[in-house]
C-alpha positions in Angstrom: 118.1 129.6 106.8 114.6 130.6 105.7 111.8 130.3 108.2 110.0 127.0 107.8 106.3 126.9 106.8 103.9 126.2 109.6 103.1 122.5 110.0 100.3 121.2 112.2 101.0 117.5 112.9 97.9 115.4 113.2 97.1 111.7 113.2 99.8 109.5 114.8 102.8 111.1 113.1 105.9 111.0 115.1 108.9 113.2 114.8 107.3 115.2 112.1 109.4 118.3 112.8 112.5 116.2 112.8 111.6 115.1 109.3 110.9 118.7 108.1 114.2 120.0 109.4 116.3 117.6 107.4 116.1 113.9 107.5 113.2 113.6 105.1 112.0 116.3 102.8 108.4 116.6 103.8 107.5 118.4 100.6 107.7 115.0 98.9 104.5 113.9 100.7 101.6 112.9 98.5 98.8 115.4 98.5 95.9 113.0 98.5 92.7 112.0 100.2 90.5 113.0 103.1 88.3 111.2 105.6 87.7 108.3 103.2 91.5 107.8 103.1 91.5 107.4 106.9 88.8 104.8 106.6 90.9 102.9 104.1 94.0 103.0 106.2 92.2 102.2 109.5 90.6 99.1 107.9 94.1 97.9 106.7 95.7 98.7 110.1 93.0 96.9 112.1 93.3 93.8 109.9 97.0 93.7 110.2 96.7 93.9 114.0 94.4 90.8 114.0 96.7 89.0 111.4 99.8 89.6 113.5 98.0 88.5 116.7 97.2 85.2 115.0 100.7 84.6 113.6 102.5 85.7 116.8 100.2 83.8 119.1 99.7 80.5 117.3 102.7 78.1 117.8 102.1 76.5 114.4 101.7 79.8 112.6 104.9 81.1 114.2 106.8 78.6 112.0 105.7 80.5 108.9 107.5 83.5 107.4 105.1 86.4 107.1 105.6 89.2 104.6 103.9 92.6 104.1 103.9 94.2 100.7 102.9 97.7 99.9 103.1 98.0 96.1 102.3 101.7 95.9 104.1 102.8 99.0 104.5 106.6 98.4 107.0 108.7 100.4 105.8 107.8 103.9 103.8 111.0 104.6 100.7 112.3 102.9 99.6 115.9 102.7 95.8 116.2 103.5 93.9 117.9 100.6 90.4 118.5 99.6 88.5 115.2 100.1 86.1 115.9 97.2 88.5 114.6 94.6 90.7 111.6 94.2 93.2 113.5 92.1 96.7 114.1 93.6 97.1 117.3 91.6 95.1 119.6 93.8 97.1 122.5 95.4 96.8 124.1 98.8 96.3 127.9 98.7 97.3 128.8 102.2 100.6 128.3 104.0 99.4 126.0 106.7 99.5 122.3 105.9 98.5 119.2 107.6 100.5 115.9 107.4 99.3 112.5 108.3 101.0 109.1 108.3 100.9 107.1 105.1 100.4 103.4 105.1 104.2 102.6 105.5 104.6 104.5 108.8 101.3 103.1 110.2 102.4 99.5 109.4 105.9 99.9 110.8 104.5 101.5 114.0 102.5 98.4 114.9 103.7 96.8 118.1 104.0 93.3 116.5 105.8 93.0 113.2 106.3 91.0 110.0 109.3 88.9 109.2 109.8 90.9 106.0 108.5 94.2 104.6 108.5 95.1 100.9 107.8 98.7 100.0 107.5 99.4 96.2 107.1 102.6 94.4 107.8 103.7 90.8 109.2 107.1 91.8 112.8 107.2 92.9 112.2 110.3 95.1 109.6 108.3 97.0 111.8 105.3 97.7 114.6 107.6 98.7 112.4 109.3 101.3 111.2 105.9 102.5 114.7 104.6 103.0 115.7 107.7 105.0 112.5 107.5 107.1 112.9 103.8 107.9 116.5 104.3 108.9 115.8 107.2 111.2 112.5 106.3 112.7 112.4 102.5 112.6 116.0 101.3 113.0 114.9 98.2 114.8 113.0 97.1 111.7 115.2 98.5 109.0 117.0 95.1 108.4 113.6 93.5 107.6 112.6 96.2 105.0 113.3 96.1 101.3 112.5 99.4 99.5 112.4 98.9 95.7 112.0 101.4 92.9 109.9 99.4 90.4 106.7 99.1 88.5 104.3 97.4 90.9 102.9 94.9 88.4 106.3 93.7 87.2 107.7 93.4 90.7 104.7 91.4 92.1 104.6 89.0 89.2 108.3 88.2 89.8 107.9 88.2 93.6 105.0 85.7 93.6 107.2 83.2 91.7 109.8 83.3 94.5 107.4 82.6 97.4 108.3 79.4 99.3 106.1 76.8 101.0 106.4 78.3 104.4 105.7 81.9 103.2 102.5 83.9 103.9 101.8 87.5 103.0 99.5 90.5 103.2 99.6 92.6 100.0 98.2 96.1 99.9 97.4 97.5 96.4 96.6 101.2 96.8 97.1 102.9 93.4 96.0 106.4 92.6 94.2 105.2 89.5 94.0 102.2 87.2 97.7 101.0 87.4 96.9 97.5 88.7 96.6 94.8 86.0 94.4 91.8 86.5 97.3 89.4 85.9 98.9 90.7 89.0 95.8 90.2 91.1 95.4 86.7 89.6 99.0 85.7 90.2 98.8 86.7 93.8 95.7 84.6 94.3 97.1 81.5 92.6 99.9 81.3 95.2 97.3 80.6 97.9 99.6 82.4 100.3 98.4 86.0 100.0 95.7 88.0 101.7 94.9 90.9 99.4 93.6 94.4 100.2 93.0 96.3 97.0 91.6 99.8 96.3 89.5 99.4 93.2 89.0 102.7 91.1 85.3 102.6 90.8 84.8 106.2 89.7 87.5 106.0 87.1 85.9 102.8 85.6 82.5 104.5 85.4 83.9 107.6 83.7 85.5 105.3 81.1 82.2 103.7 80.2 80.4 106.4 78.1 76.6 106.4 77.6 77.0 106.6 73.8 78.6 103.2 73.5 81.8 101.2 74.3 84.8 103.5 74.8 87.5 104.1 72.2 90.5 101.8 71.8 92.8 103.5 74.3 90.2 103.4 77.2 89.1 99.9 76.1 92.7 98.6 76.4 93.0 100.1 79.9 89.8 98.5 81.0 90.9 95.1 79.6 94.1 95.3 81.5 92.2 96.1 84.7 89.7 93.3 84.3 92.0 90.8 82.5 89.9 90.3 79.4 87.3 92.1 77.3 84.3 90.4 78.7 83.5 93.6 80.5 82.0 94.7 77.1 79.3 92.1 77.4 78.6 92.9 81.0 78.4 96.7 80.7 77.1 97.0 77.1 74.8 94.0 76.7 73.6 93.3 73.2 69.9 93.5 72.4 67.9 92.9 69.2 65.8 95.6 67.7 63.5 95.7 64.7 62.9 98.7 62.4 61.7 99.3 58.9 64.6 97.4 57.2 64.5 94.5 59.6 66.2 93.4 62.9 69.6 94.5 64.0 71.8 94.2 67.1 72.6 97.1 69.3 74.1 97.7 72.7 73.0 99.8 75.6 75.1 100.9 78.6 74.2 99.1 81.8 76.5 100.4 84.6 75.5 100.5 88.2 77.6 100.2 91.4 75.9 96.8 92.1 76.7 95.5 88.6 80.4 96.7 88.8 80.7 95.2 92.3 79.2 91.8 91.4 81.5 91.6 88.3 84.6 92.4 90.3 83.7 90.0 93.1 83.0 87.2 90.6 86.4 87.7 89.1 88.1 87.7 92.5 86.3 84.5 93.5 87.7 82.8 90.5 91.3 83.1 91.8 91.0 83.5 95.6 89.6 81.1 98.3 87.5 83.7 100.0 86.3 87.2 99.2 84.3 89.6 101.4 80.8 90.1 100.0 80.4 93.7 101.0 83.5 95.8 100.3 84.0 99.2 101.8 82.6 101.9 99.5 84.6 105.1 99.9 82.8 108.3 99.2 83.9 111.9 98.9 82.2 114.8 100.7 79.6 115.1 97.9 78.6 111.5 98.6 79.9 110.3 95.3 81.6 106.9 95.4 85.3 107.0 94.6 86.7 103.6 95.4 85.8 100.1 96.5 88.2 98.7 99.2 88.0 94.9 98.6 89.6 92.0 100.5 90.4 88.5 99.2 92.1 85.6 101.0 94.2 83.1 99.1 94.8 80.3 101.6 92.0 77.7 101.6 92.4 76.7 105.3 92.5 80.3 106.6 90.1 81.9 104.1 86.9 81.7 106.3 88.7 83.2 109.3 90.4 85.9 107.3 87.2 87.0 105.4 85.2 87.0 108.6 87.7 89.3 110.3 88.0 91.6 107.3 84.2 91.8 106.8 83.7 92.7 110.4 86.3 95.5 110.1 84.7 96.9 107.0 81.2 96.7 108.4 82.3 98.8 111.4 83.5 101.6 109.0 
């Protein structure tokens, strides 16, 4: 057998060498993120701890069935790459790699657990790795885990329709790009049973809003799917009247700032959720350029104030 590459385990990864030597092919790990990724996962993890404390400690809450859904679950591990970009296509040039736990391992490692876990990924190689990892490293929770190869949007729209009166859930939407459709976000909110953590692709949106005027049809369609309708045109390209030699005419001028994108996003979230944090976590790369906005929204009316207060406190500490 060939000598293995050097692996330096960091973070809270357990049994990383066991995985490398056979149970899970570590080369399937996503090459993605940097310190900003850790902030994102730490925020999620801290919220889940608080959420589970409440549902395990409150006698009335213990009667509910609690679900956790990771709709872009990945393979379980992620390879640490250059933090300056959000692209997963960057390559390491040396032989020494670092691996850190992905969201799935971090959630399953929590002392208190959910009644049901749903891990969704569109790539079959990722779900295969997840199934092997869960079976080998988390056998006590394997029976509570469903690993599904599917498009996240299609799965969630169907899944929300099957939630029962006594169900509650935390859903984590962590796409690499603009895969999440607004209908999915809206349907989750309408259940009034879901607390949502979503990574919003701020830098991708800004790049698709050119200075010269509204984007072409392909980019416009993607933005409309992301925002749910084409009202973004009026927000980011407001019409104004001008007068020249041959009379008045209408024109549009690009008006895109982080504050404007953020306010538009929060307004839309507030239309379908009972509570939304006012100051999402802005995730920057090493050049101090904003990449993503980590937003939180609570669906349940009775619990929304508590949930948003906890989430905002966690985000503020990051």
